[in-house]
C-alpha positions in Angstrom: 3.1 -4.3 -12.0 0.5 -4.6 -9.2 -3.0 -4.0 -10.7 -4.7 -0.5 -10.1 -6.9 0.0 -7.4 -10.2 -0.5 -9.0 -11.7 2.8 -7.1 -9.0 4.7 -8.4 -9.6 3.3 -12.1 -13.2 3.7 -12.0 -13.2 7.3 -10.6 -10.7 8.5 -13.1 -13.1 7.8 -15.8 -15.1 10.7 -14.6 -13.7 13.3 -17.0 -16.1 15.8 -17.3 -16.4 18.2 -14.5 -19.7 19.0 -12.8 -18.4 21.4 -10.3 -17.0 24.9 -11.2 -14.3 25.9 -8.7 -12.0 28.6 -8.0 -8.5 27.3 -9.0 -4.8 28.8 -8.1 -2.1 27.3 -10.3 1.5 27.5 -9.5 4.8 25.6 -10.3 8.5 25.8 -10.0 9.2 25.8 -13.9 8.1 29.5 -14.2 4.9 31.4 -15.4 5.7 30.8 -18.9 5.7 26.8 -18.9 4.0 25.2 -21.7 2.9 22.4 -19.1 1.2 25.1 -16.9 -0.4 27.4 -19.4 -2.2 24.1 -21.0 -3.6 23.0 -18.0 -4.7 26.7 -17.5 -6.3 26.6 -20.7 -8.1 23.2 -20.1 -9.1 24.2 -16.5 -11.0 27.3 -17.9 -12.5 25.2 -20.8 -14.0 23.0 -18.0 -15.7 26.4 -16.8 -13.3 26.8 -13.9 -12.3 30.3 -12.5 -8.3 30.0 -12.8 -5.4 32.2 -11.9 -1.8 31.4 -12.0 0.7 32.9 -9.8 4.1 31.5 -10.5 7.8 32.3 -10.4 9.1 34.9 -13.0 12.1 32.6 -13.5 12.8 28.9 -13.2 12.8 27.8 -9.7 13.3 24.2 -9.7 14.6 22.3 -6.8 13.7 25.0 -4.1 11.5 22.5 -2.2 9.3 24.6 0.6 11.9 27.3 0.9 10.0 30.6 1.2 12.2 33.4 -0.4 10.9 36.5 -1.0 12.6 39.1 -3.1 14.0 42.1 -1.6 13.9 44.1 -5.0 10.9 45.8 -5.8 11.8 45.7 -9.4 13.2 42.8 -11.6 16.9 43.4 -12.0 16.8 40.9 -15.2 14.3 39.8 -17.4 11.7 37.2 -16.6 11.5 33.6 -18.0 11.8 33.9 -21.8 12.0 37.6 -21.6 8.3 37.9 -21.2 8.6 40.8 -18.8 11.6 43.3 -19.1 14.1 44.1 -16.5 13.0 47.0 -14.5 9.3 46.1 -14.4 7.5 45.4 -10.6 8.7 42.1 -9.1 5.1 41.2 -9.1 2.7 41.8 -11.8 0.5 40.3 -14.6 1.1 39.1 -18.0 0.5 41.8 -20.4 -1.9 39.4 -22.6 -3.8 37.8 -19.6 -4.9 39.6 -16.3 -5.5 36.3 -14.7 -1.5 34.9 -15.4 0.8 36.5 -12.7 4.3 36.2 -12.0 6.3 36.8 -8.7 10.2 37.1 -8.5 10.2 34.6 -5.7 10.3 30.8 -4.9 7.4 28.5 -5.5 6.2 28.8 -1.9 6.5 32.3 -1.7 4.3 32.5 -4.9 1.7 30.4 -3.1 1.7 33.0 -0.2 2.0 36.2 -2.5 -1.2 34.6 -4.5 -3.2 34.1 -1.2 -2.3 37.1 0.7 -2.0 39.8 -2.1 -3.1 38.6 -5.7 -6.3 37.0 -5.0 -7.5 39.3 -2.4 -6.7 42.4 -4.3 -7.4 41.5 -7.7 -9.7 38.3 -8.1 -13.1 37.9 -7.5 -12.5 35.3 -4.8 -10.0 35.6 -1.9 -9.4 31.8 -0.9 -9.0 29.2 -3.8 -11.1 25.9 -3.5 -7.9 24.1 -4.6 -4.3 24.8 -5.4 -2.9 22.8 -8.3 0.9 23.0 -8.9 2.5 21.7 -12.4 2.7 19.7 -14.4 6.1 19.7 -13.5 8.9 19.0 -16.2 10.2 15.9 -14.9 8.8 13.3 -12.3 9.2 14.1 -8.5 9.3 10.6 -7.2 10.0 9.3 -3.6 10.1 11.2 -0.4 13.8 12.6 -0.8 13.1 14.2 -4.3 9.5 15.3 -2.8 11.2 17.6 -0.4 13.5 19.0 -2.8 10.6 20.0 -5.6 9.6 23.3 -5.7 6.4 22.2 -7.2 5.9 20.1 -4.2 6.8 23.0 -1.8 4.2 25.1 -3.7 1.5 22.7 -3.1 2.2 21.9 0.6 2.6 25.5 1.2 -1.2 25.6 0.5 -1.7 22.5 2.4 -0.4 24.3 5.3 -2.8 27.1 4.9 -5.8 24.8 5.0 -6.3 24.7 1.1 -6.4 21.5 -0.7 -3.5 20.8 -3.1 -2.5 18.5 -5.7 1.4 18.5 -7.1 1.5 17.2 -10.6 4.8 16.1 -12.4 5.1 14.8 -15.9 8.0 13.3 -17.7 8.5 15.6 -20.6 11.0 18.1 -21.4 10.8 22.0 -21.1 8.8 23.9 -23.7 7.7 27.6 -23.5 4.0 28.0 -24.0 4.3 29.9 -27.3 6.1 27.3 -28.9 2.9 25.0 -28.7 1.1 25.1 -31.9 -1.0 22.0 -31.9 -2.8 19.5 -29.3 -0.7 16.7 -30.1 2.4 17.5 -28.1 3.7 16.2 -24.6 2.7 19.4 -22.7 -0.8 18.8 -24.0 -0.9 15.3 -23.3 0.5 16.1 -19.5 -2.3 18.7 -19.2 -5.0 16.5 -20.4 -3.8 13.9 -18.1 -3.6 16.4 -15.1 -7.1 17.5 -15.9 -8.7 14.0 -15.8 -6.9 13.4 -12.2 -8.0 17.0 -11.0 -11.5 16.4 -12.1 -11.9 13.1 -10.5 -10.7 14.7 -7.2 -13.4 17.4 -7.5 -16.2 15.2 -8.8 -15.7 12.5 -6.1 -15.6 14.9 -3.3 -18.5 14.8 -0.8 -21.2 17.1 -1.6 -20.6 20.4 0.3 -17.4 19.0 1.6 -13.8 19.7 1.1 -11.7 18.1 -2.0 -9.5 16.5 0.3 -9.5 16.2 4.2 -7.6 19.1 6.1 -4.2 18.6 6.3 -4.1 16.3 3.2 -2.7 16.7 -0.4 -1.9 14.6 -3.4 1.4 13.8 -5.4 0.9 12.8 -9.0 3.5 11.6 -11.3 3.4 10.6 -14.9 5.2 8.3 -17.3 6.4 9.5 -20.8 3.1 10.1 -22.7 2.5 9.2 -26.2 -0.8 10.8 -26.8 -2.5 7.4 -26.4 -3.7 8.2 -22.8 -6.9 6.2 -22.5 -4.9 3.1 -21.8 -3.0 4.7 -19.0 -3.2 2.9 -15.6 -3.8 5.0 -12.6 -2.4 3.5 -9.5 -2.7 4.3 -5.8 0.7 4.6 -4.4 3.0 5.3 -1.6 6.1 7.6 -1.8 8.5 5.0 -0.4 9.4 1.7 -2.4 12.2 1.9 -5.1 12.8 5.4 -4.2 16.0 6.9 -5.0 18.4 9.3 -2.7 21.4 11.0 -3.9 25.1 10.5 -3.0 28.0 13.4 -3.6 30.3 12.5 -6.3 33.4 14.2 -6.6 35.1 15.2 -9.8 38.8 15.1 -8.8 39.8 16.9 -12.1 37.6 19.9 -11.2 37.6 19.7 -7.5 33.7 19.8 -7.7 31.0 17.7 -6.6 28.0 16.6 -8.5 25.1 14.2 -7.4 24.2 10.5 -8.4 21.7 8.0 -7.1 22.9 5.7 -4.6 23.0 2.0 -5.9 21.4 -0.2 -4.6 18.2 1.6 -3.1 18.9 3.1 -0.1 16.9 1.6 3.1 16.2 4.6 4.8 14.2 6.2 2.3 12.4 3.2 1.5 11.3 2.2 5.1 7.6 2.2 5.1 6.6 3.6 8.3 2.9 5.2 7.5 0.1 4.1 5.3 -0.5 0.6 3.7 2.8 -0.9 3.1 1.6 -3.2 0.5 0.8 -0.6 -2.1 3.5 -0.2 -4.8 6.1 2.8 -4.5 5.1 5.5 -7.0 8.7 5.4 -8.5 8.2 1.8 -9.3 4.7 2.5 -10.8 5.8 5.3 -13.2 9.0 3.6 -14.3 6.4 0.7 -15.5 4.3 3.2 -17.4 1.5 3.9 -14.9 0.2 7.1 -13.4 1.0 7.3 -9.9 -1.4 9.1 -7.1 0.2 9.3 -3.5 -1.4 11.1 -0.6 0.6 13.1 1.7 -0.2 14.7 5.3 1.3 17.8 6.9 1.7 16.0 9.9 5.2 14.5 10.1 4.7 13.1 13.6 6.2 9.5 13.8 3.4 6.8 13.9 2.4 5.4 17.2 4.3 2.1 16.9 6.6 0.1 19.4 9.5 1.7 17.8 8.3 5.2 18.8 7.1 4.2 22.1 10.5 2.7 22.8 12.3 6.0 22.0 10.1 7.9 24.1 10.8 5.8 26.8 14.3 6.2 26.4 14.0 9.9 26.9 11.6 9.8 30.0 14.4 10.4 32.0 14.4 14.1 30.9 11.0 14.5 32.1 11.8 13.0 35.4 15.0 15.1 35.8 16.6 11.8 36.6 
């Protein structure tokens, strides 16, 4: 594995937050997620003002789809039966007024938070930071990135000019109420997430934004054992050993499922932006490191010879020839 960027490693050692912020949490696993609730607890313990607005039910794989319910009330119980059917489609957890659910996709939850919950019920209207996850399972590579609801909830905030960090861990699903101690994968994922989030906060320019306008971060964690002090934090790019799917037919059932194409597909791993010498996040996480990739909202192709060649081929459209 390539050695971590020393700047990343040095900054991640700044664990204690010295800047209390207004933070919005969201995810695609549902508002009862153990990972989400543990990070909520830890961020509050750092002195941050934290609100959760997350899906009423599991919404994994929704990407950036912004789907708002057409029903004013829940037609079925929420995740883990925390909210019964018939209750409003948006509301707060009966045990914590800072934890809200909405019966929509993760991106829709971001918008409902920004345009309804926070302005109406919180002491702040616009959060300083949006954090999504930690997700159950990693979100590695550009193909999975566009599929992930955790990612969609993050870049929905970035679209709205708010810094966002998407977090994904390698642990299995667990309801928050089944967490009985601090030595479990959900708490470990939250602890690593807290360290990364606080590093972004504490290293930001004084009086400046946590991330530049239009930027966000995608963070992925390997399987954690509790001995997190020896983890390596590596600056990565999304491409590089990344997977992309193929459709696999079950001839007996007449249905399709997915599998990862082998060997790696060239298209998803073509490095076009950023530092192509950096390792890919998939490789880093598969080798036990924490990957930290930056993303931008601007999908425009970079100004390269290839781009110029394509545009030159299309120049006849502009001249009418």
